[in-house]
N, C-alpha and C positions, 0 to 999 in steps of 0.2 A: 503493499500498499504505499508505506513511505516512498519508496522507489519511483511508481509511477507520480505520486502528487511531485517527486523531485525534475521527472522528467516533463511537468508541467508547467515549471516555473517561468518560464517569459508568457505563456499564454496566461496565468494568474495575475502576472505583475499589470498585464493587459487591461484584465478586467477589471481590477480595481481602479487603474487611471481611469477607465471611461466611467464607472460607478460615480467616481469624486466629481468629474467633467459633467456629469449630468444632475448631478445636487448642485454644480454653482454653476449648471445652465450652461457651458461654455457653447453647446451645438445649438444657442435657440435660431442664431441665423441659419444654420442648415436647414433646421426644424421648418422655419417660417417660410424657407424656398418650397420645400415639399407639400407644406401646406397650399400654398398658392398656386403650386402644380397640380393640385387636383383639380382646384378649378379649372385650370386653362384644359387639363384632362377631360375634364364634365363637358365643358363647352358652355357655348351663351345660351341662354332661356330666352322665351319671350316670357315676359314679367305680366302682360294681358294690358290694359286700358284701366285696370280701375285706379290707380296711380297715374297720373299727368306732372310733366312738368311746365311750367312758364317759364321759362328760359331768357335771363337779361343775358341776350348776347350781341354779338357786334352790329347786326342790325338795328337792335333797338337803342345801342349807343349812338349812331349816326343820326336815327329819326327824333331820339329824347332827348340826346345829349350823353357826352364820354361818363360821366358820376352821376349813378343813381342817389349817390345819396343825396344831390343838390337837386334830385327831380321835385316837383311839388308835389306834397301830399295827397293834393285833388286828384293826382295821377292815378296815384294807387286807388283812391275813391274811384277813379272813372272803372279801373279795373275790377274792382270788387262788384261794380254794376255789372261788367258783362260774364263775371261766374256767378250770379246771382242762384243758381241753379247746383253747384257745385255742393256736395257733401261736407266737403271743408276745405277751407282756405289756409293754408299755412305760410306764410311772409320768413322766410331763410334771409331777411334783414334785421338788424337791431337799428330801431328808430327811438335812441336815445338823446337825440338833440335837439332841443326846443324846437326852432324853426319858427314858422309862420303859423300865431294862433286862429288865424283864420284857414288855412291848408291842413294843420292838427284838426279843428272842427269839424271840416267837410271828410275828413278821413274817418274820426270819428263816428260819425254820422253812419258812414257807411258800412264801418264794422258790425256797428250795433243794428242796421236794420239787416245785415246779412246773417248775425246770429250763430254763423259758427268759423270764426276767424282766432288763427293761431298765428300768435306774434313771439318772437325770438326776444332772449336775454344770452348773458354767456358771463361765466364767470373770469374775472381777472387775480392771478395770483401775483404775490409780492413775495420775496423775502428780508425777513427784518429778526436781525440776532440769532439767526441758525434756524428761525422758525418759519413757517408757510402760512400766509394770511390770505385768505380767498374775499373778494369783493365782488357783487355782483351788479353788474351794468344792465339798467332793467329798462324798457320803453317809456315814454314821458307819460306822465299819470294821464293826460289829455285822452290818449289813446287807450288806455286802457277799463274806461268805466264798462263797455261794452263785449269786452273779450270773452272767446268761450275756454281761451286755455292761452299758457304760458308756458315754453320750456328753452331752456339753455341749449345755442346750438357747439359747447365745447365738444370737439371729436379726439380721443384720444387716438397718441400713433404709436408703432412698437418702434423697438429701436433703429430698425431699419429704413424708417420714416414711412412706413406703408399701414395704415387703416384695414384693421381687421374685425374691430369690434365699437361698438358704442358703450358712453355709461348712460346705463340707465335712469336710475337716478342719482341727486348728489346730496346728504343730509346737508342743508344747510338751517342754523338757529333753530336747531330743535323741528325742523318739518324737511320730508322729502322730497327734493324738488326732481321732478320727470325731466327727461332730456327731449329734445325738440320732438325729434318722432314719437314719444311716446305718449307726448301732449296730443299731438296732433290724431293719433293712432284713439286717445279717450274721448276726442272731442268726436270722431268719426262714429264713434259707436256709442255715444251720450252718456261716457260715465266720464267723471270726475278724477282729481290726483287721492282723493278718500277712500278709494276702491284700492289702492294699490296695497297688498301686504305682504308678508313672509310667511312661507311653507317652513316648517320644523328642519328641514335642510339645507335652511337658508336661501332656497331660490325666491324669485319675486313674481309674486302671482297678480296677474292683469287678466281682468275678465277670461278667466278659466285657464290660462295659459302661462306654463310655470318656465320664467325665464331662465336660466343657470348664468349665473353671474357668479364670479371673483371677489378675491378681499376689497375690492374698489368698485364694488355694482358694474364693473364689464360684461357685458356678452358677447361672446360671437356672434355676429351676425352672417346670411347667408347673403352671395351675390348673385345678380341675373347676369352680369357681361360687362364689359368695359364702359366708359361713357359714351351716351347717347342709346344706351341700351328699355329707356322706360320711353315712353314717348314725351315727344318735347316740344313742345310751340314758342314760337318768337313773342315775345310781351309785348312789342310794337305791334303784331299781329293779331294779338289776344284782343290788345287795347282800341284799336282803330277798324275792328270789325270784319279783319279780313278772315278770320275763322269762327266758323258756325256754332254759336254757344252752346247748342245741342251735346257738341262734344266732351263738354264737361259735366253736364248733370248727372248727379250721382256720383261725380270722382271726386278723388282726393285731390286737390289741386296743390302742388309745391312753388313757390314763387323764391326765385332765386338766381345769383350770378352764372351763367355758361361762358363768359368769355373769358379766354383767358388772359387779357386783358385786365381783369378784376383780381385775377391771382388768389378766388377761390375754388382749387381744384387741390386733388389730395392722390396719391397713390394708393390702389387697392389691390388684391390679388391677382386682379385681371390686368393690370396696368404697370406691374413694377415689366423693370429692365430696359431693353431699348425700345420703345415707343416709334420710332420712324420705322423699324425695321419689322416690328411687329403690327404697328397700323393701330394701336391702342392708344388712345390717348388718355392721360389722368382722368378720373372720374370729378364732375363739380360735386361739390360739397353738399349741395341742395338734393344730387340725386344719390348720393349717400345715404340723407335723409330717407328716398323712398326706397331704397336697400333694405333699410333698419324697418320700414313700417312693414313692407311685404315678407321680411321675416317673422314679426310676430303677427300677422293675420295669418299666414302658415303655418306658424310655430317651426319653422325651420332654423331654430338656434342650435349651433356646433358648442361642443365642450370638451374641454379637454380632460381627457383622463386624468386619474389622481397619480402623484407623482411613484407613488410606492408601484404603481402599475407598468410605468415606464421604466425603473431598478428591475422590476422584475422579469419584464421580455427581456429586458440586457442583458441577465442572465440568462433566460432560455436559449436566447437565441449562440451565448458563446458555447454553451454544452452545445447545442446542436452542432454550430461550427467547427469546434474541435474531435464531436463525433463524428460527422461526415468527414471532416479532412486530414484525421490524424491517421498515421499506418497507410496512407497513400500515397502515389506519385505527386508531383508537385502540379503535372496538369489536372488530373483525374480531381486531385484536390480544388482545383482552380474552379472548373465545372462545377462541381458542387456549390463549393462557394457563390457564385454566380446565381446558379439557382434557387440557393438558399436567398439570398438580397433577391430576386425577384417575387420569392414567396412574405418577405418581410414586407416590399414594397405592394404586393396583390393584398395582404391582408390590412395594412395601413388605408389605404385605399376604399376597400372592402366596406371596415369599418365607418368610414367618412363618408362614405355617397351612401350607405342602407341606414346608420345607425346614427350619423352624424358625428362620430365622436373622433377627437385629434388623440391618434398614437404617435408618441415621437420613435419616427422612423428611422429618422438619420442619422443618429449617432450608432445606432444597433446596424445597420446598413456597411458602416466606416468597420464598426468595431469586426462584424464579420472577417472584411478583406484584411485588418489588421491582425487578425487573432491566423484566419490562414495563413499568411505571413510570418506570424511568430511561430504556427505549429512547425508549417514547413522549414522554417529555421530551425526550430528545436529537434525536429525529427531528424535533419542534416547533421549536425551538430552533435547528437547523440549517434547517429550511425557513422559518423565519422570518428567519434569517441573509441567506438564497439571495436572498427575495423582495426585501429591504431591498437587497441588493447589486445585484440586477438592477435595481428601481426606482432605486436611485441611478445604474445607469450607464446606463440608457437614458431617465429621463425628459431628459437633456439632447438626445435624436436624435427620439423621437417623443411623440406625443399621450399622455396621461393615460390615455386608453381605449387604446390600444396597449399602454401598461407594463402593466394590470393584467392584457392576459392572456398577457403574457411572464412574468410573476412564476410561474406554473407549470412554467416550463422553465428552472431555474436553471445547465443544461448551456450556456446561450449562453455564460454569463459568465466559461465558462471558457475559458484560452488557448489558442488553434486557430480553426479555420475548418470550415465545412460549401459544399459547393459549390452554389449557387441560380441561376435564372433569373430577372434584375433590371433595371430601367430605371433606366438613371444618367440626372441630370438635374445639369449645369453652369447657372450664369446669372451674370452678372458683368453692371455698372452700365458705361454707354460715357463714358469721359472722366473718369473719378471723381476720377482724378489732380490734372489741372487744376483739378476745381471744390476738392479738399481744399486746395490749395497757395494759395487767394485767401482764405482764413479760418480764424478760428480755431478750435483742435482742438475744443473744447468744441462750436461751433455743428455741427460735420463730424461729431462722435461723436452727437448729438442728432438729427441728420439720418438718419445712416446706421443708427440704433438704430431710427427708425421704420419705413424699409424694412425692416428686417430681421425687424421684428417682424409686419407685414404679409403679408410674405412667408413666414414658418416658417407663420402660422396657416392661410394656405393649404395649404402642402406639407404639414400636419398633416389640414388636412379632407380630403385625397385620400389618408391613409394611408401617406403618405410619411415617410422617414426621414432627418433632417437628418446626413448624414455628418461635415461639418465646415463653416466659415464660413473663408472664405480673405479677410480684410479686406472690399473691398467685394461679394466672390464668394461663390456658395451650393453648395455640393453636396451632392445630395439622390437615395436613392435609394427605389424604390418596390419592392416583392418582397422584401425582408429587413429587420427579422431572419423578421416573419410569412412564412410563404409568398402568393404571391396570384397566381392565375392571371390576372389582368387587369390584371397590373402597366403594360404598356405604355397604356394606355388612362388607366389612373388619373395616372400621367404626365404624360398628354397633356391632362387634363383641368384637372392642376393648373398646366402653363404656358400655357394659355389664360386661367386665374383671375388667373394672376398677371401677364401683362398687363391684364388688365380693371381690377385691383388697383392696379397703377400708371397707368391713365390718372386711377383716381380722387382718386390720391394728388399725382399731376401738376396735376389742378383744381384741389384747395387750396393747392398748394403755388403756382399760376401767381395765384391772388386774393390770396395774400401778398406775391407779387411775389419769389419765390424761384427761382433755376434749374430749370429741370425735369430729371428722369431719363428714359434710356432704357435698355435690356438687351438684352444677347444672351443666347437660351437654348441649348442645344445637349442633345440625347437621343439613347440608343444602348440597345440592349436587349440580350442575351444572357446565358451563364453568367457567375457570378463566384463569387468565394468569400468570405463572408463572416464575420466573426468578429474575435474580439479579439485585436490586434496588439498587442505591445510586450512586455512585461517581467512580473514576479509583481507586484512594487512597482507600476509605472505601466502601464496597457493602454489603450486605445482602439478602439470596436468601428468596423470601415469593411470597406469592399468592396474587392476586389481582382482584374484581368480587363483586357482588352484592349477590352472595350467604357466602359472608363472612361477610358481614354485617349481613344477615340474620341470621348465625348460631350466631352468638353473641347478638341476639335479643333474639335468643329461649333461649340460655342459662339461660338471665335473668329471660325470662318467668317462668320459673323453680319453680319460687318462687312464684307465682300466680298460678299456677297450683298443687300446692303440689305435685311434682313430680320430682324426680333426673333427666330423660333424656328425650326432645322434640327433632323430629326429624321432618323436613316438608316434605308436601307432593312431594318435587321435589326429596328428597332422596326416599322416598317409588317409587319411579314411575323409580330412577336410579335402585335400587334393582331390581323389576319388569322386568326392560328391561335385567339385566345382568345374571336372570334367575338362581341366586343364592340363596338357601332357608339358613333359619337362626331355631332354634331352638327354638325361643320365636314367640308371636302371635304380632300383631299391629294392636295398639287398638287408634281410634283417637280423640281426645280430643275438635275438634269443630274448629271455623275456628276465628282468630283474626286478628284486624287489627297490626301492626306493622309498628314502625317510621322508614318512608323514603320509603316505599311503597305505592301504590297507592289500591291496589285492597286486599281484604282479603286474609290471609293466611290458608290454612286450614295443621292444626299440628296435631301430634301424638306422643303417648309415645310406648313403648316396654313394654311388661308384661311375667312373666315367664310364 
């Protein structure tokens, strides 16, 4: 378990960092970008003609004057006469300047006569000694006598300067002041602000609709499209009778600026980015209110899921990424990571589209890619470490070619063993003790190294493993660590070549006037347990089994039988079972008792 966790060190660090980033909302810009993309993916929808906009655009500025604030208020009174059949008329304009009393009176009379007019106010915020104070800018009192409603037009923006929500109500001096869109909707339904209540869950309830709001009383609204999605008529056309008044009968009419020169434009999810390339201009503030009213009527508010769900989603995505990409090739892992990202994207869009829920999916998508990279890097580092560990361990025992085969099996390096059939070879130099006693240690070492080098090369050439050097003795094994069905034949061929190589060495040593070597070799075949023996700090790869002891005993018996090679009946049987042929004859030497074995053992030698 600890080893598995250790191999997940990098991915675990990545998960912790992303959770911290989520807690501190580091990925909010990315989440906002994805949230906006759902609107664009969903496309523009027809909002119908229940809400219309009387826009103060370029044409009205040319015909009535460039500054709407300077227009006589009798002009607005005349407009109200044209909109007498409207369900409600909301002015997204703040009439907080005194103006001409006569003009004010004419507008106030028109407001009273219409009976369903909503005017706008706004809050100004000022900082003083570290505290923020709000003051409200109201229409002049002369215009408020016959008003049906009043609401503030402050529109909150997110950090990326995009409008996604509206402030539903603002608590001010013990009262909940409704926003302009809510005030207009209340008048349209014949309600007043006193009908606004709160649910036990903290939502704002209006006319049976629960509005999910955050701690700032702000709600995510729906958008039907970019600027110009709602039916829009030019102010001057309506005023001068160029539009049939029937078009406004029983409609909610919102009056506000639509000319870019009046700077009442905001970015919304449909209009962020390159406006020239996409052809989607920012949305007039009055049209944002239209979207807000439409959202209330259709109860289409969006709701951000609680933070703990976003954290849980991050953790689940991390687990899935690790499970899908770990122990796979980089390309297979990348394909699965991309499929997982597509699934995350589909889930987020599905919740947004069908349930109006905002699930943070930006950080999880990035987490998937980063975790895939971390898992791949971790796997590569672990695999490389295992390869080097395996190479370092087995390079002492087997040939470089076998080492390369073993690097793909790091499990062989672990502490423990596995059962395999093998042939064990023991060889020993006869009379080496007396030889070494009469010579300098340096000469003995030089001669021994020359002999061991030749024997080791021979064993490696036949696929054997050097288990250990025991002074002048060698213990070699065939059939481990790589399984070999012909291990007996390999061992016999190696033994015969060892004898031949020793003859070549003896010829050269004889020419140099040096004493000759004579060896004894014993072979036995059977099941052994091969693996690392020792402790975590220090271990050696070796084999354990009764045939190890038997091969050692047979090597000692070569002295009694005056032969250089003795093999057990088990090796002969293994040779026959493998079907391998050797170019030498097998000669039985008889049976013998071997220390540690209750039954006599049949032994053989190899003759040229």
